[in-house]
KEGU-872209 format. One line per 2 residues: number of its first residue (from 1); their letters; for each residue x, y, z of N, C-alpha, C. Coordinates in Angstrom, 2 decimals. Layout:
<nodes>
NUM> a> X:Y:Z:X:Y:Z:X:Y:Z  ...
</nodes>
This chain:
<nodes>
1> md> 32.98:-35.89:-17.86:32.68:-35.73:-16.44:31.16:-35.56:-16.27  30.52:-36.44:-15.43:29.08:-36.33:-15.28:28.73:-35.14:-14.41
3> rl> 27.42:-34.80:-14.42:26.95:-33.58:-13.76:27.19:-33.62:-12.25  26.92:-34.78:-11.62:27.10:-34.89:-10.18:28.55:-34.69:-9.79
5> hr> 29.47:-35.34:-10.52:30.88:-35.19:-10.20:31.35:-33.75:-10.41  30.85:-33.13:-11.48:31.23:-31.74:-11.75:30.77:-30.82:-10.61
7> hr> 29.56:-31.05:-10.11:29.06:-30.23:-9.01:29.85:-30.47:-7.74  30.21:-31.72:-7.46:30.98:-32.01:-6.25:32.36:-31.35:-6.31
9> ta> 32.97:-31.38:-7.49:34.27:-30.71:-7.65:34.13:-29.21:-7.46  33.08:-28.63:-8.04:32.84:-27.19:-7.90:32.55:-26.83:-6.45
11> la> 31.80:-27.69:-5.75:31.50:-27.45:-4.34:32.78:-27.44:-3.51  33.65:-28.41:-3.76:34.92:-28.47:-3.03:35.74:-27.20:-3.24
13> df> 35.84:-26.76:-4.48:36.61:-25.55:-4.79:35.96:-24.31:-4.16  34.63:-24.26:-4.22:33.92:-23.10:-3.67:34.13:-23.00:-2.17
15> lr> 33.99:-24.10:-1.46:34.17:-24.08:-0.01:35.59:-23.70:0.37  36.56:-24.25:-0.36:37.95:-23.96:-0.03:38.28:-22.47:-0.23
17> tr> 37.84:-21.92:-1.35:38.16:-20.51:-1.61:37.44:-19.58:-0.64  36.21:-19.93:-0.25:35.49:-19.08:0.71:36.08:-19.22:2.10
19> rq> 36.55:-20.40:2.45:37.20:-20.58:3.76:38.49:-19.78:3.85  39.22:-19.75:2.74:40.53:-19.10:2.75:40.46:-17.57:2.79
21> ri> 39.28:-17.02:2.47:39.18:-15.56:2.47:38.74:-14.99:3.82  38.34:-15.88:4.77:37.88:-15.43:6.08:39.03:-15.48:7.07
23> tp> 39.27:-14.37:7.76:40.33:-14.33:8.76:39.79:-14.79:10.11  40.64:-15.32:10.98:40.18:-15.73:12.31:39.50:-14.58:13.06
25> aq> 40.01:-13.38:12.91:39.42:-12.24:13.62:37.98:-11.99:13.21  37.66:-12.28:11.96:36.30:-12.05:11.48:35.27:-12.94:12.15
27> vg> 35.70:-14.07:12.68:34.77:-14.99:13.34:35.05:-15.09:14.84  35.83:-14.17:15.37:36.07:-14.11:16.80:37.10:-15.07:17.34
29> lp> 38.01:-15.57:16.47:39.05:-16.49:16.91:40.35:-15.73:17.16  41.23:-16.27:18.02:42.53:-15.62:18.27:43.33:-15.50:16.98
31> tg> 44.08:-14.44:16.86:44.86:-14.20:15.64:46.34:-14.49:15.81  46.79:-14.87:17.00:48.21:-15.11:17.24:48.69:-16.42:16.63
33> gr> 50.01:-16.56:16.55:50.62:-17.79:16.04:50.72:-17.81:14.53  51.63:-18.66:14.06:51.83:-18.78:12.62:50.80:-19.73:12.02
35> rr> 50.30:-19.37:10.83:49.32:-20.20:10.12:49.89:-20.52:8.75  49.91:-21.80:8.43:50.51:-22.22:7.16:49.59:-21.95:5.98
37> tp> 48.29:-21.83:6.23:47.35:-21.58:5.13:46.58:-20.30:5.40  46.19:-19.61:4.34:45.40:-18.38:4.54:44.00:-18.71:5.03
39> gl> 43.40:-17.77:5.73:42.02:-17.93:6.15:41.85:-18.90:7.31  40.69:-19.52:7.36:40.37:-20.44:8.43:40.85:-21.85:8.12
41> rr> 41.12:-22.62:9.17:41.42:-24.04:9.01:40.11:-24.81:8.92  40.20:-26.01:8.36:39.00:-26.84:8.25:38.40:-27.13:9.61
43> ee> 39.25:-27.41:10.60:38.71:-27.74:11.91:37.98:-26.55:12.54  38.43:-25.33:12.20:37.75:-24.15:12.72:36.38:-23.96:12.08
45> va> 36.30:-24.19:10.78:35.02:-24.09:10.10:34.07:-25.15:10.64  34.56:-26.37:10.80:33.72:-27.46:11.29:33.17:-27.13:12.67
47> al> 34.03:-26.64:13.56:33.59:-26.32:14.92:32.57:-25.20:14.92  32.80:-24.18:14.14:31.88:-23.03:14.09:30.54:-23.41:13.47
49> ag> 30.57:-24.38:12.53:29.33:-24.81:11.87:28.63:-25.93:12.63  29.27:-26.43:13.67:28.63:-27.45:14.50:28.65:-28.85:13.94
51> vg> 29.71:-29.21:13.19:29.82:-30.56:12.64:31.22:-31.10:12.94  31.40:-32.40:12.75:32.69:-33.01:12.98:33.69:-32.67:11.88
53> lt> 34.97:-32.70:12.24:36.02:-32.38:11.28:36.04:-33.35:10.12  35.91:-34.66:10.40:35.95:-35.65:9.33:34.82:-35.42:8.33
55> wy> 33.63:-35.15:8.86:32.47:-34.94:7.99:32.67:-33.71:7.11  33.14:-32.61:7.72:33.35:-31.40:6.92:34.47:-31.61:5.89
57> tw> 35.51:-32.33:6.28:36.62:-32.59:5.35:36.11:-33.36:4.14  35.27:-34.36:4.37:34.70:-35.11:3.25:33.90:-34.19:2.33
59> le> 33.14:-33.28:2.93:32.35:-32.35:2.12:33.25:-31.48:1.26  34.32:-30.94:1.86:35.22:-30.07:1.11:36.05:-30.85:0.10
61> qg> 36.17:-32.14:0.29:36.86:-32.99:-0.68:35.94:-33.41:-1.83  34.67:-33.03:-1.76:33.74:-33.35:-2.83:33.18:-34.74:-2.76
63> rd> 33.21:-35.36:-1.59:32.63:-36.70:-1.47:31.10:-36.61:-1.49  30.48:-37.72:-1.84:29.03:-37.76:-2.00:28.37:-38.01:-0.65
65> ig> 28.14:-36.94:0.10:27.47:-37.04:1.40:26.29:-36.08:1.41  25.27:-36.42:2.18:24.08:-35.58:2.26:24.26:-34.43:3.22
67> vs> 23.57:-33.34:2.97:23.64:-32.17:3.84:22.22:-31.67:4.10  22.04:-31.03:5.24:20.74:-30.48:5.59:20.72:-28.98:5.34
69> as> 19.51:-28.42:5.24:19.38:-26.98:5.04:19.94:-26.21:6.23  19.72:-26.74:7.45:20.23:-26.03:8.64:21.75:-25.98:8.63
71> fl> 22.39:-27.07:8.19:23.86:-27.04:8.11:24.33:-26.04:7.07  23.68:-26.03:5.90:24.09:-25.08:4.85:23.91:-23.65:5.32
73> dn> 22.86:-23.39:6.09:22.68:-22.04:6.62:23.78:-21.70:7.63  24.13:-22.68:8.48:25.22:-22.45:9.43:26.54:-22.20:8.70
75> ls> 26.78:-22.98:7.67:28.01:-22.83:6.90:28.04:-21.47:6.19  26.90:-21.05:5.67:26.82:-19.74:5.03:27.15:-18.63:6.02
77> rv> 26.66:-18.80:7.24:26.94:-17.80:8.28:28.43:-17.77:8.62  29.02:-18.94:8.81:30.45:-19.00:9.17:31.31:-18.41:8.07
79> lk> 31.01:-18.73:6.82:31.81:-18.27:5.69:31.39:-16.89:5.20  30.39:-16.30:5.87:29.93:-14.94:5.56:29.54:-14.80:4.08
81> ld> 28.74:-15.74:3.61:28.28:-15.72:2.23:27.15:-14.70:2.07  27.15:-14.00:0.95:26.02:-13.12:0.67:24.88:-13.96:0.07
83> aa> 23.76:-13.30:-0.29:22.58:-14.05:-0.75:22.87:-14.86:-2.00  23.62:-14.28:-2.94:23.92:-14.99:-4.18:24.83:-16.18:-3.92
85> er> 25.83:-16.01:-3.05:26.75:-17.10:-2.74:26.03:-18.21:-1.97  25.11:-17.82:-1.08:24.34:-18.82:-0.32:23.50:-19.67:-1.26
87> rh> 22.85:-19.05:-2.21:22.04:-19.80:-3.17:22.93:-20.73:-4.00  24.11:-20.24:-4.39:25.05:-21.06:-5.16:25.48:-22.28:-4.36
89> ly> 25.73:-22.09:-3.07:26.10:-23.20:-2.20:25.00:-24.25:-2.17  23.76:-23.82:-2.02:22.64:-24.75:-2.01:22.57:-25.55:-3.31
91> ll> 22.72:-24.87:-4.42:22.61:-25.55:-5.71:23.74:-26.56:-5.92  24.96:-26.20:-5.53:26.08:-27.12:-5.66:25.91:-28.34:-4.77
93> ah> 25.26:-28.14:-3.62:25.06:-29.25:-2.69:23.81:-30.05:-3.01  23.15:-29.73:-4.14:21.94:-30.43:-4.58:20.85:-30.37:-3.52
95> ar> 20.74:-29.21:-2.87:19.68:-29.00:-1.89:18.63:-28.06:-2.49  17.46:-28.04:-1.87:16.40:-27.13:-2.31:16.90:-25.69:-2.16
97> pp> 16.69:-24.85:-3.16:17.16:-23.46:-3.04:16.64:-22.81:-1.76  17.45:-21.97:-1.13:17.03:-21.37:0.14:15.88:-20.40:-0.05
99> ae> 15.18:-20.14:1.05:14.11:-19.15:1.01:14.69:-17.79:0.67  13.93:-17.03:-0.10:14.38:-15.71:-0.50:14.35:-14.77:0.69
101> pg> 15.22:-13.76:0.71:15.19:-12.80:1.82:13.82:-12.14:1.93  13.48:-11.76:3.16:12.17:-11.18:3.38:11.96:-9.83:2.75
103> kt> 12.97:-9.00:2.75:12.83:-7.66:2.21:13.01:-7.69:0.70  12.12:-7.06:0.00:12.19:-7.04:-1.45:12.71:-5.70:-1.93
105> wc> 13.30:-5.71:-3.10:13.98:-4.54:-3.65:12.97:-3.45:-4.01  13.32:-2.22:-3.76:12.40:-1.10:-4.00:12.96:-0.05:-4.95
107> tv> 14.16:-0.27:-5.48:14.78:0.70:-6.37:14.99:0.07:-7.74  14.60:0.80:-8.78:14.73:0.29:-10.14:15.90:1.02:-10.82
109> pp> 16.88:0.30:-11.36:18.02:0.94:-12.04:17.55:1.78:-13.22  18.24:2.88:-13.50:17.84:3.78:-14.59:17.72:3.09:-15.94
111> lv> 18.62:2.17:-16.26:18.55:1.49:-17.55:17.28:0.68:-17.67  16.87:0.04:-16.58:15.65:-0.75:-16.60:14.44:0.16:-16.82
113> lr> 14.44:1.32:-16.18:13.35:2.27:-16.40:13.29:2.70:-17.86  14.45:2.94:-18.43:14.49:3.36:-19.84:13.93:2.27:-20.75
115> lm> 14.32:1.02:-20.51:13.82:-0.08:-21.32:12.31:-0.22:-21.18  11.81:-0.04:-19.95:10.37:-0.15:-19.72:9.62:0.92:-20.52
117> hd> 10.10:2.15:-20.47:9.43:3.24:-21.19:9.55:3.05:-22.71  10.65:2.45:-23.15:10.83:2.23:-24.59:9.88:1.17:-25.14
119> la> 9.25:0.41:-24.28:8.31:-0.62:-24.73:6.96:-0.04:-25.17  6.69:1.21:-24.88:5.44:1.83:-25.34:5.35:1.70:-26.86
121> ph> 4.15:1.43:-27.39:2.82:1.53:-26.78:2.36:0.31:-25.99  3.24:-0.66:-25.75:2.84:-1.82:-24.96:2.87:-1.47:-23.47
123> pa> 1.81:-1.75:-22.73:1.84:-1.52:-21.28:2.91:-2.38:-20.62  3.69:-1.77:-19.75:4.75:-2.49:-19.06:4.93:-1.90:-17.66
125> fi> 5.20:-2.78:-16.70:5.44:-2.31:-15.34:6.40:-3.27:-14.64  6.94:-2.81:-13.53:7.98:-3.57:-12.82:7.49:-3.93:-11.43
127> ln> 7.63:-5.20:-11.07:7.23:-5.71:-9.78:8.44:-6.23:-9.01  8.31:-6.25:-7.67:9.28:-6.96:-6.84:8.64:-8.24:-6.32
129> lr> 9.29:-8.93:-5.41:8.80:-10.22:-4.94:7.45:-10.10:-4.24  7.19:-8.95:-3.63:5.94:-8.71:-2.91:4.84:-8.24:-3.85
131> wd> 5.16:-8.04:-5.10:4.25:-7.55:-6.14:3.93:-6.07:-5.96  4.82:-5.32:-5.33:4.70:-3.87:-5.34:5.00:-3.38:-6.75
133> vl> 4.20:-2.45:-7.24:4.44:-1.86:-8.56:5.44:-0.74:-8.38  6.68:-1.01:-8.74:7.75:-0.04:-8.52:7.79:1.04:-9.59
135> as> 7.35:0.72:-10.79:7.36:1.69:-11.89:6.45:1.17:-12.99  5.94:2.08:-13.81:5.10:1.69:-14.94:5.24:2.73:-16.03
137> nr> 5.04:2.32:-17.28:5.08:3.30:-18.37:3.68:3.88:-18.57  3.57:4.86:-19.44:2.31:5.55:-19.63:1.18:4.62:-20.09
139> pa> 1.40:3.74:-21.08:0.32:2.82:-21.46:-0.17:1.95:-20.30  0.74:1.50:-19.43:0.33:0.69:-18.28:-0.47:1.53:-17.30
141> ed> -0.06:2.77:-17.13:-0.79:3.66:-16.24:-2.20:3.92:-16.77  -2.31:4.14:-18.07:-3.62:4.37:-18.67:-4.52:3.14:-18.54
143> lf> -3.93:1.97:-18.62:-4.71:0.73:-18.58:-5.08:0.32:-17.16  -4.10:0.37:-16.25:-4.30:-0.17:-14.90:-4.55:0.89:-13.83
145> gf> -4.19:2.13:-14.08:-4.45:3.20:-13.11:-3.69:3.06:-11.81  -2.42:2.67:-11.87:-1.64:2.48:-10.65:-1.55:3.75:-9.81
147> sg> -1.42:4.91:-10.45:-1.22:6.15:-9.70:-2.47:6.57:-8.93  -3.60:5.90:-9.18:-4.79:6.19:-8.40:-4.68:5.72:-6.96
149> qp> -3.66:4.92:-6.66:-3.42:4.43:-5.31:-2.28:5.21:-4.67  -2.31:5.43:-3.35:-1.15:6.03:-2.67:0.09:5.18:-2.91
151> pd> 1.28:5.79:-2.93:2.50:5.01:-3.21:2.66:3.76:-2.34  2.27:3.83:-1.06:2.45:2.67:-0.19:1.36:1.62:-0.38
153> rr> 0.37:1.90:-1.24:-0.70:0.94:-1.52:-0.65:0.45:-2.96  0.41:0.83:-3.66:0.51:0.50:-5.09:1.07:-0.91:-5.24
155> nl> 0.24:-1.86:-4.90:0.61:-3.28:-4.92:-0.39:-4.01:-5.80  0.10:-4.79:-6.76:-0.78:-5.40:-7.75:-1.78:-6.35:-7.11
157> ln> -1.36:-7.15:-6.15:-2.27:-8.09:-5.51:-3.31:-7.35:-4.69  -2.88:-6.34:-3.94:-3.81:-5.55:-3.14:-4.85:-4.88:-4.03
159> ml> -4.41:-4.31:-5.15:-5.33:-3.64:-6.06:-6.31:-4.62:-6.69  -5.82:-5.81:-7.01:-6.68:-6.80:-7.66:-7.87:-7.16:-6.79
161> ft> -7.66:-7.20:-5.46:-8.72:-7.64:-4.56:-9.43:-6.51:-3.82  -8.96:-5.27:-3.97:-9.59:-4.17:-3.24:-10.02:-3.01:-4.13
163> dp> -9.51:-2.93:-5.35:-9.81:-1.80:-6.24:-10.91:-2.21:-7.22  -12.11:-1.65:-7.09:-13.21:-2.02:-8.00:-12.87:-1.77:-9.47
165> al> -12.10:-0.72:-9.76:-11.77:-0.41:-11.15:-10.89:-1.49:-11.76  -9.90:-1.99:-11.00:-9.04:-3.03:-11.53:-9.79:-4.35:-11.65
167> ra> -10.70:-4.57:-10.74:-11.52:-5.78:-10.82:-12.40:-5.73:-12.08  -13.00:-4.57:-12.33:-13.87:-4.44:-13.50:-13.08:-4.52:-14.80
169> lh> -11.79:-4.18:-14.76:-10.97:-4.24:-15.96:-10.85:-5.67:-16.48  -10.83:-6.64:-15.58:-10.68:-8.04:-15.96:-12.04:-8.61:-16.35
171> an> -12.19:-8.94:-17.63:-13.47:-9.44:-18.13:-13.88:-10.75:-17.47  -12.91:-11.55:-17.09:-13.18:-12.86:-16.48:-12.56:-12.91:-15.08
173> wd> -12.88:-11.93:-14.28:-12.21:-11.78:-12.99:-12.36:-13.02:-12.11  -13.56:-13.60:-12.07:-13.81:-14.74:-11.18:-12.92:-15.94:-11.50
175> se> -12.55:-16.10:-12.76:-11.68:-17.22:-13.13:-10.20:-16.81:-13.17  -9.95:-15.54:-13.49:-8.56:-15.08:-13.60:-7.93:-14.84:-12.23
177> ap> -8.69:-14.26:-11.30:-8.12:-13.88:-10.01:-7.53:-15.07:-9.25  -8.20:-16.24:-9.20:-7.58:-17.36:-8.49:-6.27:-17.82:-9.15
179> ri> -6.19:-17.71:-10.46:-4.95:-18.11:-11.14:-3.83:-17.10:-10.86  -4.18:-15.84:-10.85:-3.18:-14.82:-10.52:-2.71:-15.03:-9.08
181> ls> -3.64:-15.35:-8.19:-3.28:-15.61:-6.80:-2.35:-16.81:-6.69  -2.54:-17.81:-7.52:-1.64:-18.98:-7.51:-0.22:-18.58:-7.90
183> sf> -0.11:-17.64:-8.83:1.22:-17.16:-9.21:1.89:-16.47:-8.03  1.11:-15.67:-7.29:1.66:-15.03:-6.09:2.02:-16.08:-5.05
185> rr> 1.22:-17.13:-4.93:1.50:-18.17:-3.94:2.86:-18.82:-4.19  3.24:-18.95:-5.46:4.55:-19.52:-5.77:5.67:-18.61:-5.27
187> dh> 5.48:-17.29:-5.39:6.47:-16.36:-4.85:6.48:-16.41:-3.33  5.31:-16.50:-2.75:5.20:-16.56:-1.28:5.91:-17.80:-0.74
189> aq> 5.81:-18.92:-1.47:6.44:-20.16:-1.02:7.95:-20.06:-1.03  8.51:-19.18:-1.87:9.96:-19.03:-1.95:10.51:-18.11:-0.86
191> aa> 9.65:-17.32:-0.26:10.11:-16.29:0.66:10.34:-16.85:2.06  11.22:-16.22:2.80:11.48:-16.61:4.17:10.24:-16.39:5.03
193> pe> 10.08:-17.16:6.13:8.86:-17.04:6.96:8.61:-15.63:7.48  9.68:-14.88:7.71:9.49:-13.54:8.26:9.34:-12.48:7.18
195> ad> 9.12:-12.90:5.94:9.05:-11.96:4.83:7.89:-10.99:4.98  8.04:-9.82:4.35:6.97:-8.83:4.40:5.79:-9.25:3.55
197> ld> 5.88:-10.35:2.82:4.73:-10.88:2.10:3.65:-11.36:3.06  4.06:-11.85:4.23:3.09:-12.36:5.19:2.14:-11.26:5.66
199> gl> 2.67:-10.07:5.85:1.83:-8.96:6.28:0.78:-8.63:5.24  1.16:-8.68:3.95:0.21:-8.42:2.87:-0.89:-9.47:2.86
201> vs> -0.51:-10.73:3.01:-1.50:-11.82:3.02:-2.45:-11.66:4.20  -1.92:-11.36:5.36:-2.75:-11.21:6.56:-3.76:-10.08:6.38
203> el> -3.31:-8.97:5.83:-4.19:-7.82:5.63:-5.30:-8.16:4.64  -4.94:-8.80:3.52:-5.94:-9.09:2.50:-6.95:-10.13:2.99
205> qk> -6.54:-11.04:3.84:-7.50:-12.00:4.38:-8.55:-11.31:5.25  -8.18:-10.20:5.84:-9.12:-9.48:6.71:-10.10:-8.64:5.90
207> is> -9.67:-8.09:4.77:-10.50:-7.12:4.07:-11.16:-7.67:2.80  -10.72:-8.82:2.32:-11.29:-9.37:1.09:-11.79:-10.79:1.31
209> pd> -13.10:-11.00:1.34:-13.61:-12.37:1.49:-13.17:-13.30:0.36  -13.10:-12.78:-0.87:-12.65:-13.61:-1.99:-11.22:-14.06:-1.78
211> fr> -10.36:-13.12:-1.39:-8.96:-13.48:-1.15:-8.87:-14.54:-0.05  -9.58:-14.31:1.05:-9.52:-15.25:2.16:-9.98:-16.64:1.74
213> qw> -11.06:-16.72:1.00:-11.58:-18.02:0.56:-10.57:-18.73:-0.34  -10.04:-18.04:-1.33:-9.14:-18.69:-2.28:-7.77:-18.98:-1.66
215> wq> -7.31:-18.09:-0.79:-6.01:-18.33:-0.15:-6.08:-19.56:0.75  -7.14:-19.69:1.51:-7.26:-20.81:2.44:-7.58:-22.12:1.73
217> ah> -8.03:-22.02:0.47:-8.30:-23.24:-0.31:-7.02:-23.90:-0.79  -5.91:-23.16:-0.84:-4.60:-23.70:-1.23:-4.62:-24.34:-2.61
219> ea> -5.37:-23.76:-3.53:-5.37:-24.26:-4.90:-4.05:-23.90:-5.58  -3.52:-24.85:-6.34:-2.27:-24.62:-7.07:-2.54:-24.77:-8.56
221> ha> -2.86:-23.67:-9.21:-3.15:-23.69:-10.64:-1.85:-23.70:-11.44  -1.96:-24.15:-12.66:-0.83:-24.04:-13.58:-0.56:-22.57:-13.85
223> pc> 0.65:-22.22:-14.28:0.95:-20.83:-14.59:-0.06:-20.25:-15.58  -0.29:-18.94:-15.47:-1.26:-18.28:-16.35:-0.90:-18.54:-17.81
225> sg> -1.92:-18.58:-18.65:-1.74:-19.00:-20.04:-0.96:-18.02:-20.89  -0.81:-16.79:-20.39:-0.16:-15.78:-21.21:-1.13:-14.94:-21.98
227> qr> -2.43:-15.15:-21.74:-3.47:-14.35:-22.38:-4.42:-13.83:-21.32  -4.89:-12.62:-21.52:-5.84:-12.05:-20.57:-6.82:-11.17:-21.34
229> el> -8.11:-11.29:-20.99:-9.14:-10.50:-21.64:-9.50:-9.33:-20.73  -9.28:-8.11:-21.21:-9.54:-6.91:-20.44:-10.62:-6.07:-21.12
231> vv> -11.32:-5.31:-20.32:-12.38:-4.44:-20.84:-11.79:-3.04:-21.04  -11.63:-2.64:-22.29:-11.02:-1.36:-22.63:-12.04:-0.54:-23.41
233> dg> -12.39:0.62:-22.86:-13.39:1.49:-23.51:-14.67:0.73:-23.83  -15.08:-0.12:-22.91:-16.32:-0.86:-23.08:-16.23:-2.07:-23.97
235> qr> -15.06:-2.34:-24.53:-14.87:-3.48:-25.43:-13.94:-4.52:-24.79  -14.24:-5.77:-25.03:-13.35:-6.84:-24.56:-12.18:-6.98:-25.51
237> vi> -10.97:-6.89:-24.96:-9.76:-6.93:-25.77:-8.83:-8.01:-25.21  -8.30:-8.85:-26.08:-7.36:-9.89:-25.65:-5.94:-9.34:-25.69
239> fd> -5.24:-9.51:-24.59:-3.83:-9.13:-24.48:-3.00:-10.39:-24.26  -1.87:-10.47:-24.93:-0.84:-11.43:-24.55:0.02:-10.77:-23.48
241> ht> 0.47:-11.55:-22.53:1.31:-10.95:-21.48:2.40:-11.93:-21.08  3.49:-11.37:-20.60:4.60:-12.20:-20.14:5.32:-11.48:-19.02
243> sl> 6.08:-12.24:-18.25:6.86:-11.69:-17.15:8.32:-12.07:-17.35  9.19:-11.09:-17.35:10.61:-11.29:-17.60:11.41:-10.95:-16.34
245> tl> 12.30:-11.85:-15.93:13.14:-11.59:-14.77:14.24:-10.61:-15.16  14.29:-9.50:-14.46:15.31:-8.49:-14.72:16.54:-8.70:-13.85
247> dg> 16.31:-9.04:-12.60:17.39:-9.24:-11.64:16.91:-10.24:-10.61  17.39:-11.48:-10.72:16.94:-12.53:-9.83:17.27:-12.28:-8.37
249> dr> 18.44:-11.74:-8.09:18.85:-11.49:-6.72:18.01:-10.40:-6.06  17.60:-9.41:-6.87:16.79:-8.32:-6.32:15.30:-8.53:-6.53
251> hl> 14.94:-9.65:-7.13:13.53:-10.02:-7.34:12.79:-8.98:-8.16  13.43:-8.45:-9.18:12.79:-7.49:-10.07:12.32:-8.21:-11.32
253> rl> 11.07:-7.97:-11.72:10.57:-8.56:-12.95:9.81:-7.50:-13.75  9.87:-7.65:-15.04:9.19:-6.75:-15.96:7.98:-7.49:-16.54
255> vv> 6.80:-6.91:-16.37:5.57:-7.49:-16.90:5.14:-6.66:-18.11  4.91:-7.33:-19.24:4.58:-6.64:-20.49:3.27:-7.20:-21.03
257> ya> 2.38:-6.31:-21.45:1.13:-6.68:-22.10:1.20:-6.21:-23.56  0.74:-7.04:-24.48:0.71:-6.69:-25.90:-0.69:-6.96:-26.44
259> rr> -1.34:-5.89:-26.88:-2.69:-6.03:-27.42:-2.65:-6.78:-28.74  -3.53:-7.76:-28.87:-3.56:-8.54:-30.11:-4.07:-7.68:-31.27
261> na> -3.40:-7.81:-32.42:-3.83:-7.03:-33.57:-4.87:-7.80:-34.38  -5.34:-7.20:-35.42:-6.43:-7.80:-36.22:-6.03:-9.14:-36.81
263> dt> -4.73:-9.32:-37.08:-4.29:-10.56:-37.73:-4.29:-11.74:-36.77  -4.22:-11.47:-35.46:-4.10:-12.56:-34.50:-5.30:-12.67:-33.57
265> sa> -6.23:-11.73:-33.65:-7.33:-11.72:-32.70:-8.24:-12.93:-32.83  -8.22:-13.57:-33.98:-9.11:-14.73:-34.19:-8.51:-16.03:-33.66
267> mp> -7.25:-15.99:-33.20:-6.63:-17.20:-32.71:-7.31:-17.65:-31.43  -7.47:-18.96:-31.22:-8.13:-19.43:-30.01:-7.28:-19.18:-28.78
269> ta> -7.90:-18.96:-27.64:-7.19:-18.78:-26.41:-6.86:-20.12:-25.81  -5.80:-20.14:-24.97:-5.40:-21.40:-24.34:-6.32:-21.75:-23.20
</nodes>
C-alpha cells in the first residue's frame, strides 16, 4: 500500500470515528427521533462545516480530493478536535500543518525538571514557543544569569537584545545574534497571528535598534551550527549546543550546552 493511499484510508477512518463520537446536542441539533448510527450523520457534518454532502462523503470515503485550510479548521470545530487531533487531521489531508496556538506552555513537569538538573555540569534550560526560560539548572544559571531578570522578563530573546551581560557573553554577538533571531523567526512563523509572540516582537522593535533592523530585513539563515563561542572568565570557550523537543504539543524544548574538552577543542568549527 503506497503512502498516499494509506493516508487516505487513515483519514477516512479518523473522520468517521470522530463524527460518531459527537452527539447532536453537542452541536446544537435536535436530539429527538431514532438514529441508526451513533453520533452525527454525514449530512449534518457537511452542513455545519459549510460544504456539500457529496463532497464531504468523498472525503470521508478517502477519495483523492483537495481541501483548504479554512475547511479543515471548520471541520475541526464541528468535530470538536483538540490541538493534537487538529494537527493530525491536517497531516492526513496532506495540508500544511496548522498554526500553533497562541498561548505557550508555562508549566514544566517534575520529571523534566529532574532530567534537566541531572544534566549538570552541562548548562541546560527549558524554553517554550515564545522562548520564555521556564527553568534552568545551576550551570546554566551561572553561565547565562537568567535569575538576574524579573520572572516576567526572563525571556531568552529579550535578554539577548536588551541585557548587556548576555550580549557580552557571546564572543561573536554581531554574527550569532542574527542567526539566533532566524531560529526564533521559524517559531514565529508557526504561531497563530494572535500569538503572544507578536507582543514580544513589537516590544523589541521599539527598544532594540539591532532587533528592529534584523527583524525587518527578513533574513532566513540556516539553522545554527551547533557551536557557540562564549566568553567565560575572560577566556573564549567553544560550546556545543543542541535543542531537544520535550513535548511538541506544549512547545517545550530542552536546550543543552556542552563545553568542549581538551581532546576536541582543536576541531574546526562549522
